[in-house]
C-alpha positions in Angstrom: -78.1 -41.6 82.1 -77.6 -38.9 84.6 -74.0 -40.0 84.9 -73.5 -39.9 81.0 -75.1 -36.4 81.0 -73.0 -35.0 83.8 -69.9 -36.7 82.3 -70.9 -35.1 78.9 -71.1 -31.9 80.3 -67.7 -31.9 82.0 -66.3 -33.3 78.9 -67.6 -30.3 76.8 -66.1 -28.1 79.5 -62.6 -29.1 78.2 -63.5 -27.6 74.9 -63.9 -24.1 76.8 -60.2 -24.1 76.7 -60.1 -23.4 73.0 -60.4 -19.8 73.8 -56.9 -20.0 75.5 -55.1 -21.8 72.5 -54.6 -20.9 68.8 -57.3 -22.4 66.3 -54.8 -24.8 64.6 -53.9 -26.2 68.1 -57.7 -26.9 68.8 -58.0 -28.7 65.4 -55.0 -31.0 66.4 -56.6 -31.8 69.8 -59.9 -32.5 68.1 -58.2 -34.9 65.5 -56.1 -36.7 68.0 -59.2 -36.9 70.3 -60.8 -38.7 67.5 -58.1 -41.1 67.2 -58.8 -42.2 70.7 -62.5 -42.3 70.0 -61.8 -44.5 67.0 -60.2 -47.3 69.0 -62.5 -50.5 69.2 -63.6 -49.2 72.7 -67.4 -49.9 72.1 -66.6 -53.5 70.6 -64.3 -54.3 73.5 -66.9 -53.1 76.1 -69.8 -54.8 74.5 -67.7 -58.1 74.1 -67.0 -58.0 77.9 -70.6 -56.9 78.7 -71.9 -59.9 77.0 -69.1 -62.4 78.3 -69.8 -61.2 81.8 -73.7 -61.4 81.5 -73.4 -64.8 80.1 -70.9 -66.2 82.6 -72.9 -64.8 85.4 -76.0 -66.6 84.0 -74.3 -69.9 83.3 -71.8 -70.1 86.2 -68.7 -69.7 84.1 -66.9 -67.1 86.2 -63.5 -68.6 86.1 -63.4 -68.8 82.2 -64.3 -65.0 82.3 -61.4 -64.4 84.6 -59.0 -66.1 82.3 -60.4 -64.3 79.3 -60.1 -60.9 80.8 -56.4 -61.5 81.8 -55.5 -62.9 78.5 -57.1 -60.0 76.6 -55.5 -57.5 78.7 -52.0 -58.9 78.2 -52.9 -59.0 74.5 -53.8 -55.4 74.4 -50.7 -54.3 76.2 -48.7 -56.3 73.6 -50.5 -54.9 70.6 -50.1 -51.4 71.9 -46.4 -51.8 72.4 -46.3 -52.8 68.6 -48.4 -49.9 67.6 -46.4 -47.3 69.6 -43.1 -48.4 68.0 -44.7 -48.0 64.4 -46.2 -44.5 65.2 -43.0 -43.3 66.8 -41.1 -44.7 63.7 -43.6 -42.8 61.3 -43.9 -39.7 63.4 -42.3 -37.4 60.8 -44.8 -38.3 58.3 -47.8 -38.3 60.7 -46.7 -34.8 62.0 -46.3 -33.6 58.4 -50.0 -34.7 57.4 -51.6 -33.5 60.7 -49.6 -30.3 61.0 -48.0 -31.2 64.3 -45.3 -28.8 65.6 -43.6 -31.4 67.8 -43.8 -35.4 68.6 -45.3 -34.7 72.2 -48.9 -34.5 71.2 -48.4 -38.1 69.4 -46.7 -39.4 72.8 -49.7 -38.0 75.0 -52.1 -39.6 72.4 -50.3 -43.0 72.5 -50.6 -43.1 76.4 -54.3 -42.1 76.2 -54.8 -44.8 73.6 -53.6 -47.4 76.2 -55.7 -46.5 78.8 -58.5 -46.0 76.3 -58.1 -49.6 75.2 -58.0 -51.1 78.7 -60.8 -49.0 80.2 -63.7 -50.5 78.1 -62.8 -54.0 78.9 -63.2 -53.3 82.8 -66.1 -51.1 82.2 -67.8 -53.8 80.0 -67.5 -56.2 83.0 -69.3 -53.6 85.1 -72.0 -53.4 82.5 -72.3 -57.1 82.4 -72.6 -57.6 86.0 -75.1 -54.6 85.8 -73.3 -52.5 88.2 -74.5 -49.5 86.8 -74.0 -47.2 89.7 -70.2 -47.5 89.7 -70.2 -47.7 85.9 -71.6 -44.4 85.9 -69.3 -42.8 88.4 -66.1 -44.3 86.4 -67.4 -41.9 83.6 -68.0 -38.8 85.7 -64.6 -39.2 87.5 -63.0 -39.8 84.1 -64.6 -36.6 82.8 -63.6 -34.8 86.1 -60.1 -35.9 85.8 -59.9 -34.9 82.1 -61.1 -31.2 82.6 -59.1 -30.8 85.7 -55.8 -31.8 84.3 -56.3 -30.2 81.0 -57.1 -26.9 82.6 -54.1 -27.0 84.9 -51.8 -27.7 82.0 -53.3 -25.2 79.4 -54.1 -22.2 81.9 -51.0 -22.6 84.1 -48.3 -24.1 81.7 -49.7 -22.9 78.3 -49.8 -26.7 77.2 -51.9 -26.3 74.2 -53.2 -29.1 72.5 -50.5 -31.5 74.1 -51.8 -30.5 77.6 -55.4 -31.1 76.7 -54.3 -34.7 75.5 -52.4 -35.2 78.8 -55.6 -34.5 80.5 -57.4 -37.0 78.4 -54.8 -39.5 79.5 -55.3 -38.6 83.1 -59.0 -38.5 83.0 -59.3 -41.9 81.3 -56.8 -43.5 83.8 -58.9 -42.4 86.8 -62.0 -44.0 85.3 -60.0 -47.3 84.7 -58.9 -47.3 88.4 -62.6 -47.3 89.5 -63.5 -50.1 87.0 -60.5 -52.2 87.9 -61.5 -51.9 91.6 -65.1 -52.8 91.2 -64.6 -55.6 89.0 -61.7 -57.3 90.9 -63.7 -60.2 92.3 -64.1 -61.4 88.9 -60.6 -60.9 87.3 -58.8 -62.0 90.2 -60.5 -65.4 90.2 -58.4 -68.7 89.5 -58.5 -69.0 85.6 -60.1 -71.8 83.6 -58.9 -71.8 79.9 -61.2 -71.3 77.0 -60.1 -72.5 73.6 -59.1 -69.6 71.4 -61.4 -70.9 68.6 -64.3 -70.9 71.0 -63.5 -67.2 72.2 -63.4 -65.8 68.6 -66.8 -67.7 67.7 -68.4 -65.8 70.6 -66.8 -62.4 70.4 -65.8 -62.1 66.6 -69.1 -61.1 65.4 -69.5 -58.8 68.2 -66.1 -57.1 67.6 -67.2 -56.5 63.9 -70.7 -55.4 64.6 -70.1 -53.0 67.4 -66.8 -51.9 65.4 -69.1 -50.8 62.5 -71.2 -48.5 65.0 -68.1 -47.0 66.3 -66.5 -46.4 62.9 -69.7 -44.5 61.8 -69.4 -42.5 65.0 -65.8 -41.4 64.7 -64.1 -41.4 61.5 -65.6 -38.4 59.8 -63.4 -35.9 61.6 -60.2 -37.8 60.6 -61.3 -38.0 56.9 -61.9 -34.1 57.1 -58.7 -33.3 58.5 -56.9 -34.5 55.5 -58.9 -32.1 53.4 -59.5 -28.9 55.4 -57.0 -26.6 57.1 -56.7 -26.0 60.9 -58.9 -22.8 61.1 -61.9 -24.5 59.2 -61.5 -27.8 61.0 -62.0 -26.0 64.3 -65.5 -25.3 63.3 -66.1 -28.9 62.2 -64.7 -30.1 65.4 -66.9 -27.8 67.2 -70.1 -28.8 65.5 -69.2 -32.5 66.0 -68.5 -32.0 69.7 -72.2 -30.6 70.3 -73.9 -33.2 67.8 -72.2 -36.2 69.3 -73.8 -35.1 72.4 -77.0 -36.6 71.2 -75.6 -40.2 71.1 -74.1 -39.8 74.6 -77.6 -38.8 75.8 -79.2 -42.1 74.4 -76.3 -44.6 74.6 -77.0 -45.5 78.3 -80.4 -46.9 77.2 -78.8 -49.4 74.9 -76.1 -50.1 77.5 -78.7 -51.1 80.2 -80.6 -53.1 77.8 -77.5 -55.2 76.3 -76.7 -57.2 79.3 -80.4 -57.9 80.3 -81.0 -59.1 76.7 -78.0 -61.3 77.0 -79.1 -62.7 80.2 -82.7 -63.3 79.0 -81.3 -65.0 75.9 -78.8 -67.3 77.9 -81.8 -68.6 80.0 -84.3 -68.5 77.1 -86.7 -65.8 78.6 -88.7 -63.3 76.8 -88.3 -59.7 77.2 -90.1 -56.7 75.7 -87.2 -54.4 76.8 -86.1 -53.7 73.1 -89.3 -52.0 71.9 -89.2 -49.6 75.0 -85.7 -48.8 74.5 -86.0 -48.1 70.8 -89.0 -45.8 71.3 -87.2 -44.1 74.0 -84.1 -43.7 71.9 -86.2 -42.2 69.0 -87.9 -39.8 71.1 -84.9 -38.5 72.9 -82.6 -38.5 69.8 -85.2 -36.5 67.7 -86.1 -34.2 70.5 -82.4 -33.6 71.3 -81.7 -32.8 67.5 -84.5 -30.3 67.5 -83.2 -28.9 70.8 -79.8 -28.6 69.3 -80.9 -26.6 66.3 -82.8 -24.4 68.6 -80.1 -23.6 71.5 -77.1 -24.7 69.4 -76.2 -21.2 68.2 -76.2 -20.1 71.9 -74.0 -23.0 73.1 -71.6 -22.0 70.3 -71.4 -18.5 71.4 -70.6 -19.5 74.9 -68.1 -22.2 74.2 -66.4 -20.8 71.1 -64.9 -17.6 69.6 -67.1 -15.2 67.8 -65.4 -16.2 64.5 -66.2 -19.7 64.9 -70.0 -19.2 65.3 -71.4 -18.8 61.7 -69.4 -21.9 60.3 -70.0 -24.2 63.3 -73.9 -23.1 63.5 -74.1 -24.0 59.6 -72.9 -27.5 60.1 -75.1 -28.2 63.4 -78.3 -29.1 61.5 -76.2 -31.5 59.2 -74.4 -33.3 62.0 -77.4 -33.6 64.4 -79.4 -35.1 61.4 -76.8 -37.6 60.7 -76.7 -38.8 64.4 -80.5 -39.7 64.7 -80.5 -42.8 62.2 -76.9 -43.8 63.9 -78.6 -43.8 67.2 -81.6 -46.0 66.3 -79.2 -48.3 64.4 -76.9 -48.8 67.5 -80.1 -49.8 69.5 -81.0 -52.5 67.0 -77.5 -53.8 66.7 -77.4 -54.1 70.4 -80.7 -56.2 70.3 -79.5 -58.3 67.2 -76.0 -59.1 68.8 -77.3 -59.6 72.3 -79.7 -62.5 70.9 -76.7 -63.8 68.7 -78.3 -62.9 65.4 -75.0 -62.5 63.7 -76.3 -62.9 60.1 -76.7 -58.9 60.1 -72.9 -58.3 60.8 -71.6 -58.8 57.1 -74.1 -56.3 55.9 -73.1 -53.9 58.6 -69.5 -54.3 57.6 -70.3 -53.8 54.0 -72.2 -50.4 54.7 -68.9 -49.4 56.8 -66.6 -50.2 53.9 -69.0 -48.4 51.4 -68.7 -45.3 53.5 -64.9 -45.5 53.8 -64.5 -45.6 50.1 -67.2 -43.0 49.3 -66.5 -40.2 51.8 -62.9 -39.3 50.2 -64.4 -39.7 46.8 -67.1 -37.2 47.5 -64.6 -34.8 49.2 -62.4 -34.9 46.1 -65.5 -34.4 43.8 -66.7 -31.3 45.9 -63.5 -29.8 47.3 -64.0 -27.0 50.0 -67.6 -28.1 51.0 -67.7 -29.4 54.7 -71.2 -30.1 54.4 -70.6 -32.9 52.0 -68.9 -35.0 54.8 -72.1 -34.8 56.8 -74.5 -35.4 54.0 -72.5 -38.5 53.1 -72.4 -39.7 56.6 -76.3 -39.2 57.0 -76.8 -41.3 53.8 -74.6 -44.4 55.1 -75.9 -44.0 58.8 -79.6 -44.1 57.1 -78.4 -47.1 55.2 -77.1 -48.9 58.3 -80.4 -48.1 60.0 -82.4 -49.9 57.3 -80.1 -52.9 57.2 -80.4 -53.5 61.2 -84.2 -52.6 60.6 -84.5 -55.4 58.2 -82.8 -58.0 60.3 -84.8 -57.0 63.4 -88.2 -57.1 61.9 -88.0 -59.8 59.2 -89.5 -63.1 59.5 -87.0 -65.7 60.8 -86.2 -68.7 58.7 -87.5 -72.0 59.9 -84.3 -73.5 61.1 -83.2 -74.7 64.5 -79.6 -73.2 63.9 -80.6 -69.7 63.3 -78.9 -68.0 66.2 -75.7 -70.1 66.2 -72.6 -68.2 65.6 -71.1 -71.3 63.9 -73.7 -71.4 61.2 -73.2 -67.6 60.4 -69.6 -67.7 60.2 
């Protein structure tokens, strides 16, 4: 948790550079940064946390080594195809997102590759419960980001492109640590695991954690298509501060998940979930109240005077929308760690409903940024209720209740 807080503070320091670049450039940085945040990094990390914890509990390290290498190669192949598509459509993307050149896209694509590989190996650290170096990986990534971005913006007037190169270099540093600390697992001789077996294990995890990440990141990309650069700067500013609530409480679920996987694999009882849920509720609600109180001060320190009124007006809505998402994330971690995959289709339905409803609401109420956050709050609450129902409902009397094959 301390590493997450320190990493978050360092990452927030990057946003101090907004005072040295135009507002439109900062909105570009915020939007493209959300592209990297939108990637399935959380599903990848949690999948490999689950795979690693399970492999260590059951003595299947060689299968894990083969899976890590196969997925790494697959990620690189998919990224190459994605890069070709994005560069082929760069004219359209530049027009929609008001990019002056192709270089922000190039920097973002390289950051995307690192951001896809990093959670895989960070997940291995999480699964083997090497939380010390998992934390240092996050801190070093944040240090690399702010250091490189500051040099490129202040010394070379790099603008949004320089800040995005900082993201790429920072994530690369964090990945290097995770690679080194997990080498004893992914360098083992491999033992092939059938593709259909792997999908049965990881498919529900990808979809379930993908929903949590989708609800966490996509509002900024939706809003960018409806609001100009100067207004988007205020939205990005409010989002940067409000999302810090989740970064405060996410470590609780991150520590809980591999322990629950380990307990489930060995049929052991654990009361860790209740402790983590209570801690998350206290921290998230307390953090939201604190943000409403000190948020205006933080905005005045980090951003320009003209950005303060609009950003402060959005903070209560943003912070309120994050609380149910934080609690839903804890319950999703618990359900997926114990292979209760029946919740996943309902989680996907909530995400699809949000994806359809948000643009419709923005067209119905043009020019009102708070509509984005009100819609987000409604669907985050709905996600919380869905996860709560599957967490506390009475289980059906069937011996195959927890089987992935039975749910899929």
